[in-house]
N, C-alpha and C positions, 0 to 999 in steps of 0.2 A: 628428348626424354619425356617432356611434358605431354606432347602429342601422342606418343606411344602409350604412356600411362593412361591417358584419357580414352584411347581406343580400346585398350584392354578392359578398362572398367565398364565402358559402355557396352562392349560385347558381352561381358559377364552379366550386366544388368538386363540386357535383352533376353538372355537365357532365363534368368530368375523371373522376369516378367511373364514369359511364356508358361513357366511352371505355375506361377501364382494365379494367373487368370483362369487356369483350368480347375482351380479348387473352388467348389461351390460355397456360397455363403460367406465369403471373405470380405466382400465390398461393403462399405458403409456409405451413408449419405454424406453430403457436404457438412463441414463444421458449421454449426449455427453461428458461432462467433470465433473469428481468428484474430490473433494479435501478432504484431511483429515481435522479433526477438528483443528489440529494445523496449517495447511496451511490456513484454513478459518480465523482463529483468527489473524494470523500474520499481523501486521501493521494496524489493525482495530481500529479506533478512532471514536466511534459512539455517537449517540444522541437518547434520548428517547422522543417519541411522547406521553408525559404523560398527564393524565387527559382528554382523548378524547375517544378512543374506549373501554376503561375499565370502563366507567361511567355507571350510571343508570339514568333513567328518573323518574321524579315525577309521581306517588306518591310512588315509591319504596323506601324502606329503604336501605341504602348502605350495611348494614350487613345482609340483608335478606337471608335466606337459600332457598327461593322459586326458583323453576325452571319453566319457562314457559314464554310465550310472555307477556310482560308488556304492559300497556296502552301506546299507541303512542311510541312503543319501538324504532322506528327509530330516535326519538328525544334524545336518550341517548347520542349521540355524543356531544351534546351541554348541557348536563345535569349539568355539573359542570362549567358553565358560560364561556365556550370557544366557539369560532366561528367554523363553519364547516371547516374541513380540505380541503385545495385546493392544486392544483399543485404548486402554488406559495410558499406554506409552504415548500414543499419537495425541491423545487429548491433552496430556500434560505438556507436550511441546507447544501445542496451540495456545493453551492457557498461559504459558510463560511469555508469550508475545511473538513467537516465530510465525511466519506466514508461508513457509515453504519447507519441504523436506527433500533431501537428496537420498536416494536409496541405492547404495552400491550393491550389485548383484553378480555373483559368480554362477555361470551357467554350465561350465564344462563338466562338472560332476553330476549333472542332472540331464545329460543328453542320452536319449534312447537309441539314436542311430547317428554315428559319427559322420557317415557319408552325406546324410541329409540334414545334419545338425538339428534334428527334431528334439524338442524339449519335453521332458516327462510331464504328463498332464497334471499330476498331483503337485509338482513343484510350481508349474505355471499358475495353478489355482491358488497356491499360497501367496505367490507374488501379487497376483491380482487382488487377493483379499486385503493385503497390507496397503496397496495403492488405493483401493476403495475406501478404506478407513481414513486415509489422508484426505481424499476428496470429500468425504462426508463432513470433515471439519473445515472444508473450503480452503485447504492448503494446496498450493502449487507443488508439483512433484517432478523430480528428475529420476529416471532410471537409466542404468548404463550397463555395459559389459565390463566387469571389474575383476581383476586377478585371473583373467583368461590367460594362463601362462603360455599356452601354445601360441598365442597371439602376441602378448606383451613382451615375452622374453626372447623373441626371435625376429627382430626387425632387420632382416637380412634378405638380400636378393634371392638366395637359394630357397627361401620359404615363402617368398612374396606372393606368387600365384596361388599356391595352396592355401595360404592364410586368407587371402582375399576371397577365395571361393567359399571357405568356411564362414568367414565373417558375413558375407552376403547372404548365405543360407540362414545363418543364425538370426540376423536382423530381419530377414524376410519373415521368419517364424515368429519372432517377437512382435514386430510391427503389425502383422496381420491380426494378432489377438487384440491389440489395442487401437485398431484403426477407427473405431467408433467413439473413442474417448475424446473429451473436449480439450480445448486449448490449454487447460491447466497442466496437463501431462506433457512433459518434454522428454526427449531422448538424447542421451550422450553416447557417442559412438565407441569410444575406448576409454582407457584410464591412463595409467602411468607407463606407457610403452618404453621399454629400455632393455638393452642387452642384460641378460641375467647377471646380477651382482655388480653391474656397472652403471652408476648413476651420473657418470661424467659427461663431458662434451661429446655430442653425437658426431658421427661421420656423415658425409653427404649421402651415403647409402642408407643409414638409419633414418635420416630426415625424409628421404624419398619414399621409403616404405611407410612411414607414419602418414605422410601426406596422401598416399594412395589409400590407406585405411580410411582416412577422412572422406575421400571422394567416393569410395565404395559404399560407405555408410549413408551418405547423403543420397546417392543415386538409387540405392536399393529401397530405402524407406520411402522415398517419393514414389517409386514405381508401385508400391502397394496400394496407393490411392486412398479413397475415403478422406478422413480428417488428417491423414498423414501427408496429404498434398501440401498443406500449409502449416504443418506442426513445427513448433520450435525445435530445431535440431542443433546439437552442440558438438563442435569439433575440438580437438585437443592439440596443444603444442607437444613436442617430443618430451616425454616423461612428465608432462604437465608443468614443466619448468618454463616460465614466461621468457626467460632470457634466450632460450633455444628457439623461440618464435620471433622475438623482437630483432634478432640478428639476421633476419631474412629467411630463417629456416621453415617458417610456416607459410604454406601456400593456400590461399583461400579457395575452397572447392567450388565447382560449378553447381549451381542449383538450376531449376527450370528457368526458362527465359522470363516467365511471368513473375516468379518469385524474386529473381535477382539475388541480392544479399540480405533481403529484409527479414528472412525467417531463420537465419543462422547466427550462432554465437561462437566465439572462441573461448575455450576454458583453459585456465591454468590454476595451479595451487600455490598458496602463498604462506609459507611458514617462515616469514622473513622479519627480522634476521634470525636465522636458525640458532645462532649462538645465544639468543635470548628466548625465542619461542619454543624450540624443541630440545636443543642440546643442554640448555640451562647453564651455560658457562657464566652468563651475567644475570644478576638479579634485577637490574634496572635498565630502562629504555627511555630514550627521548630527552628533550630539554628538561622536562619535569623530573625525570629520574636523577638529574644532576644535583638537585637540591638535597638528595639523600646520600649520594655517594659519588666519588670520582671514578669508580669502576663501572662504567656504563657502556652498553653496546655502542660501537662506532656508528651504526646505522641509527637514524633518527627520523623525526617528522619530515624533514626536508627530503631525506632519501625516499621515503614512502610516497610523498606527493609528487616528486619528480618522476618516479616510476609510474605512478598512475597516469600522469599526463602523457608519458611516453606510450602507454597502452592506448590511450584515447587517440593519439595521433596515428598510431599504427593500424588500429582496428575500428574504433568507434567512428572515426571520420570517413571510413570506407564503407560504412553501412552496417557493420557487424555489431551484435550485442557482445557483452563481456560477462562471463560467469567465473567467479572465483569459487571453484567447486570445493575446495578445502582450505582451511586456515585454522589457527588456534594458538593458544599459549598454554604450555604445560604448567601444572602446579609445581612451583618450586619456591622455597623460602628458607631463610635462617630463622630459627625459633625466636631469637631476640628481636628480629626485624619483621616478623610476619605481617603485621598490620600495614606497614608502609610499602612492603614489597607487593602485597595484594592490591593496595591502592594504586600502585604504579601499573600493575597488570590490568586493572579496571580501566585506567586511563588509556592504555594501549588499545584495548578493545573498542572503547568509545571513539577514539581518533580513527582507527582503522575502518570501522563500520560507517561512520559519518562521511569520511572522505570517499570511500567507495560508493556510497549511496548517492552523494551529490553529483557523481559522474555517471550515474545510471548503471553501475555494476551490481549484479546480484552477488550475495555472499552466503556461503554455507559453512558454518563452523564445524570442525571435526570433533565428534564425540565418540570415543572408542570404549566408553564405560570402564576405563582404567583409572583407578583412584590411588592416591599416594603422593609422594613427593619425589620429584626428579624427572628425568627425561621421558617424554612422550606419555605423560599422564594427562590425557585430554578429557577425562570424564567430567562433564558438567552435571548430568543427572545420574543417579544411581539406579539402574534398572533392576537391581537385586533388592532394592529397598523402596519399592513403590514410587520410584522416580523422585526420590529425595534430591534436592539441589545440593551438591557437594561443593561447588565453586560459585557461590552467589556473587562474588566480585566479578567473575567473568560474565555471568548472565546480566548483572546490572550494567556493566560497561557496554555490552552489546545493545541492550535496550535503550540506554542513554543515547548511543550513536544512532540507533534507528529513529528515535524521536526528535532528533535535531533537524 
């Protein structure tokens, strides 16, 4: 199976390469400075520009498999009730102490030709503008293909060839635009690939399709040349669940012989334990949390460090970098215990960031600009109120961990 997959991907890339080299003006000179994936990730404490460029506009359905220009497609940026991104947003993130931004992007509702997967020029210009603002602040940047439902929701053999062809074309079109950008810009191939409405254990079929997505992404981006030849490229475990990679389900893609594994990272997302971070079943976490309550999440500091060490053994020691593309702690508290619960959340963030950082993992906290109390309220900054910090305990914990 592995050799057949590799043959199909290489054949596809050869076709993409022939198409690409016939396009004038796409090649760029060599990158003035390249860094390995591990060097790129070192010391990176980043932030997610969530619920903005990965949105859809009305009347599209969020789970639509449709590919093509949506009605008023440029309004997608504000489709999930956020204001337009401005330079002020990016500067506020930098001033708060972050040194990188992950920009999730949905492309499927901005495609002008579904057969060629060409991206609308106005949308591409907007993406480029936001990236340029980040680079002006000397922030590292990750862009990806995010919420591509035709891709993410169908990891099945019957769609495998079609999806890989479209993914190859899409990444060829994206990568060619940014081929001259320097090493600070990294690409991530997919996002949380999973059968629609099924976040559970993948089958061998699901894993095989995800692994081929990763290989297609690596091969096609490298074939576009220029600074993409050694750009930091990031591949994902199935549904970005690390356990579905650590159990042997993640296959390291082949890069060029010269590159080896030096310029690739594996990405997973870490809202763990979910009963504390996202679901908000528990108000306290860790050994420190036990001083406040006997009702503490069963997962603790030892659980986290053992997991991080497992990731190092599985991936870091094989030459790969590690990107924790999303993580966070939702705002939740009892009014009578607000101060101590927030203190405990601050401690979680400090511990998480410091432990990841000391192992060379980059981290990108999820910020969806959702504010309130309860599940999945991950908004640190309020983009509707001039980037007011709504969860200072989260920000303080992150920066404490960064500075350790």
